C-alpha positions in Angstrom: 68.3 123.6 194.9 67.6 124.8 191.4 69.1 127.2 189.6 67.7 129.7 186.3 69.5 129.7 183.4 70.5 133.1 182.8 70.4 134.5 179.5 72.3 138.4 179.0 70.8 140.0 176.5 72.9 143.4 176.3 73.8 143.3 172.6 70.4 142.3 171.7 68.0 144.4 173.7 70.3 147.4 172.9 68.6 146.8 169.6 71.2 148.2 167.4 71.2 147.1 163.8 72.3 143.7 163.1 73.4 142.5 160.1 72.0 139.0 160.8 69.9 137.4 158.1 66.6 134.5 159.0 67.1 131.5 157.3 64.1 131.3 155.1 60.9 129.1 155.1 60.6 126.8 151.6 58.4 129.9 150.2 61.0 132.7 151.0 60.0 134.0 154.1 62.1 135.3 157.2 61.6 131.6 159.0 60.5 132.8 163.1 59.8 128.8 163.6 60.7 127.6 166.9 60.3 127.2 170.5 60.9 130.3 172.9 60.4 131.6 176.5 60.0 134.9 177.1 60.6 135.2 180.7 63.1 138.4 181.8 64.5 140.3 185.4 62.8 143.4 183.9 60.2 144.9 185.2 56.5 146.1 182.6 57.2 149.3 184.3 60.2 151.4 185.2 60.4 152.0 188.7 59.5 155.1 189.8 63.0 155.6 191.9 65.1 155.4 188.3 62.9 158.8 187.2 64.3 158.8 183.3 66.9 156.1 183.8 66.4 153.6 180.6 69.2 151.1 180.8 71.7 149.9 183.4 75.0 149.8 183.6 77.8 147.0 182.8 78.0 146.7 186.5 74.8 147.3 187.6 74.0 144.1 184.9 76.6 142.0 187.1 74.8 142.5 190.0 71.7 141.7 188.5 72.5 138.6 186.8 74.1 137.7 190.2 70.8 138.2 191.9 69.0 136.5 189.5 71.2 133.3 190.0 70.5 133.5 193.4 69.1 129.8 194.9 65.3 130.2 195.9 65.0 130.5 199.6 64.3 127.2 201.6 60.9 127.2 203.5 60.5 127.6 207.1 58.6 124.3 208.4 54.9 125.3 209.9 54.9 128.5 207.7 52.3 129.5 204.7 54.7 129.2 202.0 55.9 125.7 203.3 52.0 124.6 203.3 52.1 125.2 199.8 53.0 122.9 197.2 56.1 122.2 195.4 56.1 123.9 192.5 58.9 122.4 191.3 57.2 119.2 191.9 54.5 120.0 188.7 57.2 122.1 186.5 55.5 125.3 188.0 58.3 127.1 189.6 60.2 129.8 187.6 64.0 127.5 187.4 61.9 125.2 184.8 62.9 127.9 182.4 65.2 130.3 181.5 65.5 134.2 182.5 67.0 136.9 180.5 68.8 139.9 182.2 67.9 143.1 180.2 69.8 146.6 180.3 66.6 148.0 180.2 65.3 149.3 183.3 61.5 148.3 181.9 59.9 146.5 178.8 57.9 150.0 178.2 60.6 152.1 176.2 60.8 156.2 176.6 61.1 158.5 179.1 58.7 157.9 181.6 58.7 153.9 181.0 55.7 153.7 181.9 52.1 152.9 181.4 50.5 156.6 180.5 47.3 158.0 182.4 44.1 156.6 182.3 41.4 159.7 180.4 38.5 161.2 182.9 36.3 158.5 181.0 38.3 155.6 182.0 38.8 156.3 185.6 35.2 156.8 186.0 34.4 153.6 184.4 36.8 151.7 185.9 35.6 152.9 189.4 32.2 152.6 188.5 32.8 149.4 187.9 34.5 147.9 191.1 31.5 149.7 192.6 29.2 147.7 191.0 31.3 144.4 191.5 31.7 145.0 195.1 30.0 142.3 197.3 29.5 140.2 194.0 33.0 138.8 193.6 31.7 135.6 194.4 28.4 135.6 192.8 29.3 132.8 190.3 31.9 131.9 188.0 31.1 135.1 185.7 31.9 137.3 188.7 35.6 135.5 188.7 38.6 136.2 186.2 39.3 135.0 182.9 42.0 132.9 184.1 40.7 131.6 187.2 38.0 130.1 185.0 40.7 128.5 182.5 39.9 130.8 179.9 42.9 132.6 179.2 45.9 134.2 181.1 46.8 138.1 180.3 50.5 137.5 179.1 49.0 135.5 176.3 48.7 138.6 174.7 48.5 140.5 172.4 51.1 141.8 173.4 53.2 138.8 174.8 53.9 139.3 178.3 56.6 137.6 180.3 54.8 135.0 182.7 56.1 134.3 186.3 56.1 130.4 185.3 55.6 128.2 181.9 56.3 131.6 179.8 56.8 129.3 176.9 55.4 129.9 173.6 56.1 128.1 169.9 55.8 129.6 166.8 54.3 127.9 163.6 54.4 129.2 160.1 52.9 128.2 157.0 52.2 130.1 153.5 49.7 132.3 154.4 49.3 132.2 158.4 51.7 132.3 161.8 50.4 130.7 164.8 51.7 131.4 168.2 50.6 129.5 170.5 51.4 129.9 174.5 52.2 126.9 177.0 49.2 129.0 179.0 46.7 128.7 179.0 46.9 126.8 175.5 45.5 129.3 173.0 46.8 129.3 169.5 46.2 132.6 167.9 46.8 132.7 164.1 48.1 135.6 162.2 46.8 135.8 158.7 49.4 136.7 156.2 47.2 136.3 153.4 46.5 139.8 152.9 42.9 139.9 154.0 41.3 142.7 155.8 40.5 142.6 159.6 36.8 140.5 160.3 33.8 142.5 161.0 33.7 144.8 163.3 31.1 142.9 164.7 33.5 140.0 165.3 35.0 139.8 168.7 37.1 137.3 169.8 39.4 136.4 172.8 42.5 137.0 171.4 41.6 139.7 168.7 41.5 139.3 165.0 45.5 139.4 163.8 46.8 140.1 160.7 50.2 140.2 159.0 52.9 141.3 156.5 56.6 141.3 156.5 58.9 143.9 156.1 61.8 142.9 155.4 63.4 140.4 158.0 60.1 141.7 160.0 57.0 140.3 160.9 54.4 143.0 161.3 51.2 141.9 163.4 48.3 144.3 163.6 45.6 143.2 166.1 42.1 144.6 166.6 38.5 143.4 167.3 38.5 142.3 170.5 36.1 141.2 173.4 35.4 143.5 176.6 37.7 141.7 178.0 41.0 141.6 176.4 43.9 139.8 177.7 45.9 142.6 178.1 43.4 143.8 181.1 44.7 147.2 182.5 41.3 148.8 181.6 41.2 148.2 178.1 38.4 147.9 175.9 37.4 146.5 172.4 38.9 149.4 170.8 42.4 148.2 172.3 44.7 148.1 169.0 48.1 146.0 168.9 50.9 146.8 166.8 53.7 143.8 166.7 56.4 143.3 165.4 59.0 140.0 165.2 62.7 140.3 164.2 65.0 137.3 164.5 68.2 138.9 165.2 70.0 136.0 166.2 69.9 132.0 165.6 68.3 131.7 168.9 66.4 135.2 169.3 63.9 137.3 168.3 63.4 140.6 169.2 60.0 141.2 170.2 58.2 144.9 170.1 54.8 146.0 170.5 52.9 149.4 170.5 49.6 149.6 172.5 46.4 151.8 172.0 43.4 152.6 173.2 42.0 155.9 173.4 39.1 155.1 175.5 41.5 153.7 178.2 44.8 155.8 178.1 45.4 159.3 176.8 48.5 157.9 174.4 49.8 154.8 173.0 52.6 153.6 174.7 55.1 150.8 173.5 57.8 148.4 174.9 60.1 145.8 173.9 62.4 142.7 174.9 63.5 139.2 173.4 62.2 136.2 173.1 64.7 133.7 173.6 65.3 129.9 172.1 64.5 126.9 174.4 64.7 123.2 173.7 60.7 122.5 173.3 58.8 120.8 173.4 55.8 122.8 175.5 53.2 120.9 177.3 49.2 120.8 177.2 48.0 123.1 180.2 45.2 121.2 181.4 43.4 123.9 183.3 39.8 123.1 183.3 40.1 119.5 183.9 41.6 120.0 187.3 40.1 123.8 187.7 38.6 122.3 191.8 39.9 126.1 192.3 36.4 127.3 191.5 33.9 124.8 192.7 36.0 125.3 195.8 35.7 129.1 196.0 32.2 129.2 195.3 30.7 126.3 197.4 32.9 128.1 200.2 30.8 131.3 199.6 27.5 129.6 199.5 28.3 128.2 202.5 29.4 131.7 204.6 25.7 132.9 203.1 24.0 130.0 204.5 26.1 130.6 208.1 24.8 134.5 207.7 21.4 133.5 206.9 21.6 131.1 210.5 
């Protein structure tokens, strides 16, 4: 049995003022470089039964920590769970990295702790897209998700979202750029900090176009120019606008804040915060495409079903 490294971040995630000052790069900016994980027990949206409760009590946090540190249950021989490959064999299980226990009841901050309602136009657009895709889910690779196609994972961001396994990333810095490289799908997002403006609106990129500047100890990143399939998903469009703030608040912790806006999708903007915690590197190559047997198997299976139906 394997146990997860628990990091209790009570002081950090209440996000009071900190006197900590990050070390500096040779050119004078706060040094954010290092290896980090962002796996956490905290869900993106607050469970509805918690209402407006934003923080757990100390006693509730202890219970959460105990539950998170419980070893995974053994599988029953012959069951579907037992037939699945051993996640730990390939370094894919959650126990291969740390996990933070936050006092917040959701990553999204505010009285509801939930993603705002979609606009009527977005609701209609989403329903029409689902109707159009019905019966065509297996027509070809373009009908499948970007994740199945080994192009990107939704939690690579922006905004960065905690992942289930391999939720690891590395931050590099140069004098005129900051690079955020996620272990899955291995994408490297380049944040220009040279004062240049956003790219022409006609240029669209999977990770958007990120430009950054420093506000004291904080790196502020502004991202636009997404494609029609931004990593965030959830009905977002190319009009998605993400603002992120990275602040090193302790030797091994970065306070991460994000604000999401897309007037084509949600009735209002929404924000969240959590922490990136340091880990021992390196991060590894995520060779998805080279071993992506799932895609040809899915499509060939559908072709076989179609031939059988035609007979």
